[in-house]
All heavy atoms as an XYZ file, in Angstrom:
660
protein
N     -26.256    -15.751    -40.119
C     -25.144    -14.919    -39.753
C     -24.831    -13.994    -40.930
O     -24.784    -14.425    -42.069
C     -23.947    -15.814    -39.428
C     -22.812    -15.062    -38.844
S     -21.590    -16.085    -38.000
C     -20.942    -17.075    -39.315
N     -24.580    -12.730    -40.629
C     -24.262    -11.768    -41.669
C     -22.810    -11.946    -42.107
O     -21.911    -12.114    -41.284
C     -24.497    -10.353    -41.159
C     -25.963    -10.112    -40.823
C     -26.171     -8.709    -40.272
O     -25.230     -7.941    -40.148
N     -27.406     -8.393    -39.953
N     -22.576    -11.883    -43.395
C     -21.277    -12.220    -43.959
C     -20.163    -11.230    -43.612
O     -19.067    -11.624    -43.292
C     -21.384    -12.346    -45.477
C     -22.215    -13.531    -45.923
C     -21.616    -14.840    -45.448
O     -20.408    -14.993    -45.374
N     -22.465    -15.786    -45.089
N     -20.403     -9.932    -43.666
C     -19.330     -8.948    -43.524
C     -19.142     -8.452    -42.090
O     -18.434     -7.477    -41.870
C     -19.586     -7.764    -44.452
C     -19.549     -8.185    -45.909
O     -18.827     -9.152    -46.216
O     -20.233     -7.559    -46.735
N     -19.716     -9.089    -41.116
C     -19.625     -8.630    -39.727
C     -18.541     -9.345    -38.929
O     -18.103     -8.860    -37.911
C     -20.972     -8.835    -39.003
C     -22.106     -8.063    -39.606
C     -21.961     -6.604    -39.286
C     -23.129     -5.843    -39.884
N     -23.143     -4.464    -39.514
N     -18.087    -10.501    -39.370
C     -17.115    -11.285    -38.628
C     -15.693    -10.931    -39.059
O     -15.424    -10.727    -40.234
C     -17.353    -12.787    -38.862
C     -18.718    -13.257    -38.415
C     -18.920    -13.062    -36.920
O     -18.038    -13.332    -36.136
N     -20.081    -12.582    -36.548
N     -14.738    -10.864    -38.102
C     -13.344    -10.600    -38.489
C     -12.752    -11.799    -39.215
O     -13.192    -12.935    -39.039
C     -12.637    -10.364    -37.157
C     -13.505    -11.012    -36.141
C     -14.906    -10.977    -36.670
N     -11.729    -11.542    -40.015
C     -11.082    -12.612    -40.765
C     -10.294    -13.503    -39.811
O      -9.583    -13.047    -38.923
C     -10.139    -12.017    -41.800
C      -9.519    -13.038    -42.701
C      -8.649    -12.413    -43.765
O      -8.914    -11.269    -44.169
O      -7.698    -13.082    -44.188
N     -10.428    -14.809    -39.980
C      -9.775    -15.804    -39.132
C      -8.733    -16.517    -39.971
O      -9.063    -17.189    -40.936
C     -10.836    -16.781    -38.618
C     -10.346    -17.831    -37.672
C      -9.997    -17.507    -36.365
C     -10.236    -19.154    -38.058
C      -9.560    -18.469    -35.485
C      -9.793    -20.124    -37.187
C      -9.460    -19.771    -35.904
O      -9.023    -20.732    -35.031
N      -7.465    -16.338    -39.617
C      -6.419    -16.943    -40.437
C      -5.153    -17.197    -39.647
O      -5.070    -16.936    -38.442
N      -4.128    -17.711    -40.307
C      -2.874    -18.025    -39.627
C      -2.133    -16.759    -39.176
O      -2.054    -15.779    -39.913
C      -2.069    -18.794    -40.670
C      -2.676    -18.434    -41.968
C      -4.100    -18.073    -41.719
N      -1.620    -16.798    -37.937
C      -0.881    -15.684    -37.342
C       0.250    -16.276    -36.501
O       0.071    -17.305    -35.849
C      -1.799    -14.825    -36.443
C      -1.018    -13.718    -35.757
C      -2.948    -14.247    -37.218
N       1.398    -15.611    -36.497
C       2.517    -16.016    -35.648
C       2.509    -15.133    -34.414
O       2.472    -13.905    -34.518
C       3.859    -15.880    -36.392
C       5.021    -16.152    -35.448
C       3.905    -16.800    -37.584
N       2.519    -15.743    -33.231
C       2.666    -15.018    -31.970
C       4.107    -15.193    -31.511
O       4.610    -16.309    -31.441
C       1.687    -15.547    -30.912
C       0.279    -15.125    -31.172
C      -0.584    -15.932    -31.883
C      -0.185    -13.912    -30.698
C      -1.883    -15.548    -32.127
C      -1.481    -13.516    -30.937
C      -2.336    -14.330    -31.650
N       4.770    -14.068    -31.188
C       6.190    -14.092    -30.851
C       6.408    -13.511    -29.458
O       5.990    -12.397    -29.167
C       6.963    -13.285    -31.887
C       8.435    -13.201    -31.645
C       9.175    -12.526    -32.777
N       8.569    -11.238    -33.122
C       8.895    -10.546    -34.196
N       9.788    -10.995    -35.037
N       8.322     -9.383    -34.438
N       7.057    -14.288    -28.605
C       7.437    -13.847    -27.265
C       8.892    -13.426    -27.333
O       9.793    -14.248    -27.377
C       7.249    -14.993    -26.260
C       7.607    -14.595    -24.846
O       8.090    -13.468    -24.626
O       7.393    -15.424    -23.944
N       9.136    -12.130    -27.368
C      10.498    -11.619    -27.535
C      11.376    -11.897    -26.319
O      12.579    -12.080    -26.442
C      10.477    -10.129    -27.824
C       9.970     -9.820    -29.213
C      10.231     -8.358    -29.526
N       9.846     -8.062    -30.889
C      10.721     -7.983    -31.876
N      11.990     -8.185    -31.672
N      10.316     -7.696    -33.090
N      10.801    -11.952    -25.123
C      11.621    -12.157    -23.930
C      12.192    -13.570    -23.874
O      13.251    -13.792    -23.299
C      10.813    -11.876    -22.669
O       9.741    -12.790    -22.553
N      11.497    -14.536    -24.480
C      11.973    -15.921    -24.453
C      12.541    -16.361    -25.796
O      13.091    -17.453    -25.903
C      10.832    -16.851    -24.053
N      12.394    -15.536    -26.827
C      12.864    -15.932    -28.151
C      12.064    -17.088    -28.712
O      12.602    -17.960    -29.375
N      10.764    -17.084    -28.454
C       9.885    -18.191    -28.814
C       8.759    -17.665    -29.696
O       8.241    -16.576    -29.464
C       9.309    -18.811    -27.533
C       8.311    -19.896    -27.757
C       8.695    -21.121    -28.249
C       6.977    -19.693    -27.464
C       7.782    -22.133    -28.447
C       6.050    -20.696    -27.650
C       6.452    -21.916    -28.146
N       8.398    -18.422    -30.714
C       7.289    -18.047    -31.593
C       6.513    -19.298    -31.960
O       7.071    -20.394    -32.022
C       7.810    -17.359    -32.844
N       5.205    -19.132    -32.167
C       4.387    -20.258    -32.603
C       3.331    -19.779    -33.588
O       2.870    -18.651    -33.531
C       3.746    -20.986    -31.414
C       2.858    -20.126    -30.557
C       1.488    -20.090    -30.769
C       3.391    -19.379    -29.525
C       0.669    -19.312    -29.969
C       2.582    -18.602    -28.718
C       1.216    -18.568    -28.952
N       2.991    -20.655    -34.488
C       2.011    -20.375    -35.535
C       0.674    -20.980    -35.132
O       0.602    -22.142    -34.742
C       2.472    -20.977    -36.864
C       1.534    -20.854    -38.049
C       1.362    -19.398    -38.450
C       2.067    -21.660    -39.223
N      -0.372    -20.178    -35.207
C      -1.717    -20.642    -34.891
C      -2.705    -19.848    -35.732
O      -2.310    -19.017    -36.534
C      -2.011    -20.488    -33.383
O      -3.259    -21.101    -33.075
C      -2.048    -19.035    -32.964
N      -3.979    -20.104    -35.547
C      -5.009    -19.342    -36.253
C      -5.662    -18.391    -35.270
O      -5.890    -18.742    -34.119
C      -6.035    -20.277    -36.863
C      -5.416    -21.150    -37.955
C      -6.403    -22.116    -38.570
N      -7.603    -21.480    -39.093
C      -7.734    -20.980    -40.333
N      -6.715    -21.063    -41.162
N      -8.846    -20.438    -40.728
N      -5.942    -17.176    -35.718
C      -6.505    -16.162    -34.841
C      -7.162    -15.068    -35.668
O      -6.943    -14.975    -36.877
C      -5.396    -15.560    -33.973
O      -5.894    -14.516    -33.174
N      -7.947    -14.228    -34.996
C      -8.508    -13.043    -35.640
C      -7.610    -11.832    -35.428
O      -7.875    -10.767    -35.968
C      -9.916    -12.729    -35.105
O      -9.835    -12.539    -33.689
C     -10.880    -13.848    -35.426
N      -6.532    -11.978    -34.638
C      -5.589    -10.884    -34.411
C      -4.865    -10.559    -35.715
O      -4.548    -11.448    -36.501
C      -4.587    -11.269    -33.333
N      -4.591     -9.282    -35.913
C      -3.886     -8.854    -37.122
C      -2.717     -7.951    -36.735
O      -2.670     -7.418    -35.627
C      -4.814     -8.088    -38.074
O      -5.310     -6.934    -37.398
C      -5.961     -8.953    -38.544
N      -1.802     -7.788    -37.654
C      -0.650     -6.931    -37.436
C      -0.106     -6.495    -38.791
O      -0.123     -7.269    -39.746
C       0.422     -7.699    -36.663
O       1.594     -6.941    -36.571
N       0.409     -5.261    -38.869
C       1.030     -4.831    -40.128
C       2.398     -5.484    -40.345
O       2.886     -5.545    -41.460
C       1.153     -3.319    -39.980
C       1.160     -3.077    -38.506
C       0.328     -4.171    -37.898
N       3.029     -5.977    -39.257
C       4.320     -6.639    -39.377
C       4.136     -8.069    -39.865
O       3.147     -8.710    -39.557
C       5.031     -6.684    -38.022
C       5.389     -5.340    -37.470
C       6.101     -5.472    -36.141
O       7.039     -6.294    -36.069
O       5.716     -4.762    -35.214
N       5.117     -8.551    -40.614
C       5.068     -9.926    -41.106
C       6.387    -10.623    -40.803
O       7.395     -9.976    -40.526
C       4.807     -9.976    -42.622
O       5.846     -9.269    -43.295
C       3.447     -9.391    -42.975
N       6.355    -11.946    -40.864
C       7.535    -12.758    -40.629
C       7.487    -13.948    -41.568
O       6.406    -14.456    -41.881
C       7.610    -13.218    -39.154
C       8.939    -13.874    -38.842
C       6.473    -14.149    -38.817
C       9.149    -14.168    -37.361
N       8.647    -14.361    -42.038
C       8.713    -15.564    -42.869
C       8.862    -16.759    -41.946
O       9.791    -16.830    -41.144
C       9.877    -15.500    -43.852
C       9.860    -16.662    -44.818
C      10.896    -16.530    -45.910
O      11.229    -15.391    -46.273
O      11.355    -17.581    -46.381
N       7.953    -17.691    -42.025
C       7.925    -18.861    -41.149
C       8.756    -19.987    -41.741
O       9.230    -19.909    -42.868
C       6.477    -19.283    -40.931
C       6.278    -20.221    -39.783
C       5.821    -21.492    -39.854
C       6.537    -19.981    -38.401
N       5.774    -22.058    -38.606
C       6.221    -21.147    -37.690
C       7.021    -18.895    -37.680
C       6.361    -21.262    -36.318
C       7.154    -19.016    -36.315
C       6.825    -20.182    -35.650
N       8.941    -21.053    -40.985
C       9.774    -22.191    -41.396
C       9.301    -22.852    -42.685
O      10.100    -23.445    -43.399
C       9.818    -23.239    -40.285
C      10.423    -22.675    -39.008
O      11.186    -21.699    -39.100
O      10.122    -23.215    -37.924
N       8.004    -22.756    -42.973
C       7.469    -23.401    -44.172
C       7.653    -22.547    -45.431
O       7.238    -22.927    -46.513
C       5.996    -23.749    -43.979
C       5.120    -22.530    -43.720
O       5.621    -21.384    -43.761
O       3.906    -22.725    -43.482
N       8.285    -21.365    -45.281
C       8.546    -20.505    -46.423
C       7.457    -19.482    -46.698
O       7.643    -18.612    -47.542
N       6.338    -19.567    -46.001
C       5.246    -18.608    -46.179
C       5.438    -17.411    -45.255
O       6.101    -17.500    -44.223
C       3.898    -19.263    -45.888
C       3.562    -20.327    -46.909
O       3.929    -20.216    -48.074
N       2.882    -21.366    -46.472
N       4.820    -16.285    -45.624
C       4.882    -15.070    -44.827
C       3.556    -14.899    -44.095
O       2.488    -14.979    -44.711
C       5.155    -13.848    -45.722
O       6.389    -14.075    -46.422
C       5.270    -12.587    -44.908
N       3.635    -14.665    -42.777
C       2.448    -14.523    -41.943
C       2.543    -13.234    -41.129
O       3.649    -12.773    -40.823
C       2.328    -15.699    -40.965
C       2.205    -17.036    -41.631
C       3.262    -17.935    -41.628
C       1.023    -17.421    -42.268
C       3.153    -19.170    -42.230
C       0.912    -18.660    -42.876
C       1.976    -19.523    -42.856
O       1.871    -20.749    -43.459
N       1.395    -12.669    -40.729
C       1.441    -11.531    -39.804
C       1.984    -12.008    -38.456
O       1.739    -13.140    -38.045
C      -0.012    -11.074    -39.695
C      -0.834    -12.116    -40.331
C       0.039    -12.985    -41.138
N       2.744    -11.147    -37.770
C       3.334    -11.502    -36.477
C       2.829    -10.536    -35.408
O       2.790     -9.335    -35.615
C       4.877    -11.521    -36.542
C       5.443    -10.182    -36.888
C       5.461    -12.026    -35.256
N       2.412    -11.094    -34.267
C       1.942    -10.314    -33.129
C       2.914    -10.563    -31.980
O       3.130    -11.712    -31.589
C       0.503    -10.724    -32.726
C       0.069     -9.969    -31.483
C      -0.463    -10.490    -33.870
N       3.516     -9.495    -31.444
C       4.441     -9.621    -30.319
C       3.656     -9.625    -29.015
O       2.768     -8.795    -28.808
C       5.447     -8.470    -30.313
C       6.429     -8.568    -31.459
O       6.818     -9.696    -31.804
O       6.811     -7.523    -32.005
N       3.983    -10.582    -28.142
C       3.335    -10.691    -26.836
C       4.394    -10.540    -25.749
O       5.567    -10.820    -25.961
C       2.582    -12.034    -26.676
C       1.412    -12.103    -27.637
C       3.497    -13.223    -26.881
N       3.971    -10.073    -24.577
C       4.899     -9.869    -23.480
C       5.247    -11.160    -22.760
O       6.331    -11.286    -22.202
C       4.308     -8.885    -22.473
C       4.148     -7.496    -23.026
C       3.581     -6.547    -22.000
O       3.632     -6.853    -20.792
O       3.077     -5.500    -22.410
N       4.324    -12.103    -22.741
C       4.556    -13.327    -21.980
C       3.849    -14.482    -22.665
O       2.794    -14.315    -23.252
C       4.097    -13.146    -20.520
C       4.668    -14.213    -19.628
C       2.602    -13.088    -20.428
C       4.639    -13.856    -18.170
N       4.470    -15.647    -22.621
C       3.876    -16.858    -23.181
C       4.210    -18.019    -22.251
O       4.814    -17.829    -21.200
C       4.411    -17.125    -24.591
O       5.768    -17.529    -24.519
N       3.862    -19.208    -22.649
C       4.153    -20.367    -21.821
C       5.657    -20.604    -21.676
O       6.102    -21.244    -20.730
C       3.489    -21.615    -22.403
O       3.986    -21.876    -23.699
N       6.455    -20.068    -22.591
C       7.906    -20.226    -22.515
C       8.556    -19.286    -21.506
O       9.666    -19.536    -21.061
C       8.546    -19.993    -23.885
C       8.265    -21.092    -24.865
C       8.930    -22.407    -24.480
O      10.120    -22.387    -24.130
O       8.243    -23.428    -24.531
N       7.866    -18.194    -21.128
C       8.471    -17.243    -20.201
C       7.670    -17.043    -18.922
O       8.130    -16.366    -18.018
C       8.650    -15.884    -20.900
O       7.405    -15.367    -21.304
N       6.487    -17.633    -18.808
C       5.661    -17.455    -17.613
C       6.182    -18.341    -16.480
O       6.447    -19.525    -16.678
C       4.203    -17.818    -17.925
C       3.260    -17.368    -16.870
N       3.091    -18.061    -15.700
C       2.446    -16.294    -16.798
C       2.198    -17.440    -14.948
N       1.803    -16.365    -15.595
N       6.343    -17.780    -15.264
C       6.892    -18.563    -14.149
C       6.090    -19.817    -13.809
O       6.659    -20.804    -13.361
C       6.866    -17.584    -12.976
C       6.854    -16.243    -13.581
C       6.141    -16.391    -14.896
N       4.793    -19.815    -14.016
C       3.983    -20.997    -13.706
C       4.400    -22.184    -14.573
O       4.500    -23.306    -14.090
C       2.502    -20.690    -13.919
C       1.609    -21.870    -13.643
C       1.268    -22.199    -12.350
C       1.134    -22.648    -14.677
C       0.458    -23.289    -12.087
C       0.321    -23.745    -14.429
C      -0.024    -24.061    -13.130
N       4.656    -21.941    -15.843
C       5.010    -23.018    -16.765
C       6.498    -23.372    -16.714
O       6.876    -24.515    -16.949
C       4.622    -22.652    -18.193
C       3.138    -22.513    -18.369
C       2.542    -21.262    -18.470
C       2.322    -23.626    -18.418
C       1.180    -21.138    -18.621
C       0.952    -23.514    -18.568
C       0.394    -22.258    -18.672
O      -0.959    -22.131    -18.816
N       7.347    -22.382    -16.420
C       8.781    -22.642    -16.414
C       9.274    -23.172    -15.078
O      10.345    -23.757    -15.002
C       9.575    -21.361    -16.746
O       9.308    -20.380    -15.741
C       9.221    -20.843    -18.121
N       8.519    -22.937    -14.004
C       8.925    -23.371    -12.676
C       9.953    -22.463    -12.044
O      10.525    -22.778    -11.010
N      10.205    -21.314    -12.640
C      11.174    -20.355    -12.111
C      10.431    -19.177    -11.504
O      10.201    -18.166    -12.148
C      12.095    -19.857    -13.221
C      12.917    -20.948    -13.859
C      13.737    -20.395    -14.990
C      14.480    -21.515    -15.703
N      15.182    -21.018    -16.865
N      10.043    -19.325    -10.248
C       9.315    -18.257     -9.565
C      10.302    -17.227     -9.024
O      11.397    -17.569     -8.587
C       8.481    -18.823     -8.433
N       9.894    -15.978     -9.038
C      10.732    -14.924     -8.475
C      10.557    -14.903     -6.957
O       9.470    -15.065     -6.441
C      10.337    -13.568     -9.045
C      10.700    -13.424    -10.501
C      10.435    -12.024    -10.977
N       8.995    -11.830    -11.034
C       8.401    -10.653    -11.124
N       9.106     -9.563    -11.143
N       7.098    -10.562    -11.183
N      11.640    -14.685     -6.246
C      11.585    -14.600     -4.800
C      11.345    -13.151     -4.414
O      12.065    -12.255     -4.845
C      12.898    -15.087     -4.177
O      13.170    -16.393     -4.672
C      12.815    -15.114     -2.679
N      10.330    -12.933     -3.580
C      10.000    -11.589     -3.127
C      10.527    -11.420     -1.706
O      10.345    -12.288     -0.854
C       8.473    -11.369     -3.165
C       8.121    -10.003     -2.629
C       7.956    -11.543     -4.571
N      11.162    -10.312     -1.454
C      11.708    -10.024     -0.134
C      10.585     -9.521      0.767
O      10.457     -8.331      1.015
C      12.823     -8.992     -0.254
C      13.445     -8.650      1.077
O      13.319     -9.469      2.017
O      14.047     -7.574      1.195
N       9.768    -10.436      1.267
C       8.617    -10.029      2.073
C       9.051     -9.507      3.440
O       8.429     -8.621      3.999
C       7.639    -11.193      2.246
O       8.279    -12.269      2.889
N      10.123    -10.034      3.992
C      10.590     -9.561      5.290
C      11.025     -8.107      5.203
O      10.739     -7.300      6.079
C      11.749    -10.418      5.781
C      12.236    -10.020      7.163
C      13.336    -10.927      7.652
O      13.341    -12.110      7.287
O      14.196    -10.432      8.402
N      11.713     -7.753      4.154
C      12.137     -6.371      3.972
C      10.961     -5.432      3.788
O      10.960     -4.310      4.278
N       9.935     -5.885      3.127
C       8.750     -5.051      2.924
C       8.002     -4.820      4.226
O       7.512     -3.728      4.493
C       7.824     -5.690      1.885
C       8.390     -5.649      0.495
C       7.417     -6.232     -0.482
N       7.965     -6.201     -1.828
C       7.259     -6.412     -2.906
N       5.978     -6.700     -2.819
N       7.820     -6.361     -4.094
N       7.913     -5.870      5.031
C       7.217     -5.733      6.312
C       7.977     -4.785      7.225
O       7.397     -3.912      7.877
C       7.029     -7.111      6.976
C       6.047     -7.933      6.144
C       6.534     -6.972      8.404
C       5.956     -9.377      6.547
N       9.295     -4.927      7.272
C      10.111     -4.042      8.101
C       9.979     -2.591      7.642
O       9.884     -1.674      8.465
C      11.563     -4.483      8.056
N       9.957     -2.380      6.363
C       9.803     -1.025      5.828
C       8.439     -0.451      6.209
O       8.334      0.708      6.614
C       9.944     -1.046      4.308
C       9.863      0.303      3.656
C      10.061      0.207      2.151
C       9.903      1.546      1.490
N      10.038      1.459      0.038
N       7.391     -1.272      6.149
C       6.050     -0.831      6.528
C       6.016     -0.451      8.010
O       5.459      0.579      8.379
C       5.030     -1.938      6.243
C       3.630     -1.584      6.648
C       2.825     -0.820      5.838
C       3.131     -2.024      7.870
C       1.539     -0.492      6.219
C       1.845     -1.710      8.260
C       1.048     -0.935      7.426
N       6.612     -1.298      8.850
C       6.609     -1.024     10.289
C       7.407      0.229     10.619
O       7.038      0.982     11.534
C       7.147     -2.226     11.060
C       6.168     -3.388     11.070
C       6.718     -4.618     11.752
O       7.934     -4.645     12.063
O       5.936     -5.549     11.965
N       8.479      0.484      9.907
C       9.240      1.716     10.131
C       8.419      2.939      9.758
O       8.466      3.955     10.439
C      10.525      1.699      9.311
C      11.638      0.894      9.932
C      12.991      1.212      9.273
N      12.978      1.127      7.824
C      13.231      0.023      7.122
N      13.489     -1.100      7.746
N      13.212      0.038      5.804
N       7.674      2.848      8.707
C       6.895      4.008      8.250
C       5.630      4.227      9.055
O       5.275      5.348      9.373
C       6.532      3.852      6.780
C       7.716      3.991      5.846
C       7.330      3.834      4.415
N       6.526      4.969      3.985
C       5.858      5.025      2.851
N       5.901      4.007      2.014
N       5.152      6.079      2.530
N       4.928      3.144      9.384
C       3.602      3.276      9.980
C       3.490      2.637     11.362
O       2.414      2.558     11.918
C       2.541      2.661      9.059
C       2.526      3.285      7.698
C       3.006      2.593      6.601
C       2.036      4.558      7.514
C       2.993      3.163      5.338
C       2.025      5.127      6.251
C       2.508      4.438      5.164
N       4.584      2.153     11.890
C       4.559      1.491     13.195
C       4.246      2.473     14.321
O       4.274      3.700     14.164
N       3.945      1.909     15.494
C       3.640      2.749     16.651
C       4.890      3.468     17.119
O       5.964      2.902     17.187
C       3.112      1.879     17.785
C       1.778      1.255     17.500
C       1.291      0.429     18.675
O       1.633      0.774     19.830
O       0.575     -0.532     18.434
N       4.725      4.723     17.468
C       5.836      5.496     18.012
C       5.851      5.321     19.518
O       4.815      5.331     20.170
C       5.689      6.971     17.643
C       5.837      7.206     16.157
C       5.755      8.682     15.837
O       5.975      9.517     16.728
O       5.458      8.974     14.677
N       7.005      5.172     20.090
C       7.122      4.936     21.525
C       7.372      6.201     22.273
O       7.883      7.143     21.908
C       8.236      3.926     21.814
C       7.901      2.596     21.229
C       9.015      1.631     21.536
C       8.695      0.287     20.903
N       9.736     -0.659     21.081
C-alpha cells in the first residue's frame, strides 16, 4: 500500500444540531471547525442533519401524512369530468 494515498483516520465529533446530540468516533471526515470535548481535548466537528437521536425509525416518532387529503387533491385535479 502506498503511504501518501490514504486519508488521515482520526478522532472526529459528529454533531446533530436538531437533536442537540454529539458523539466522538474515528473517521476520515475532516472539518475546519473544532469543538472541545468532555475529556478536555479539541477535535474537528462535523455537523449532520440526522442521527439516531433524531431519526423517526430510532425514536419511534413517525410523522403522520395526510394521505386522504392528497388523494382528494389528486382526484380534483385529474379526476374524470362529468
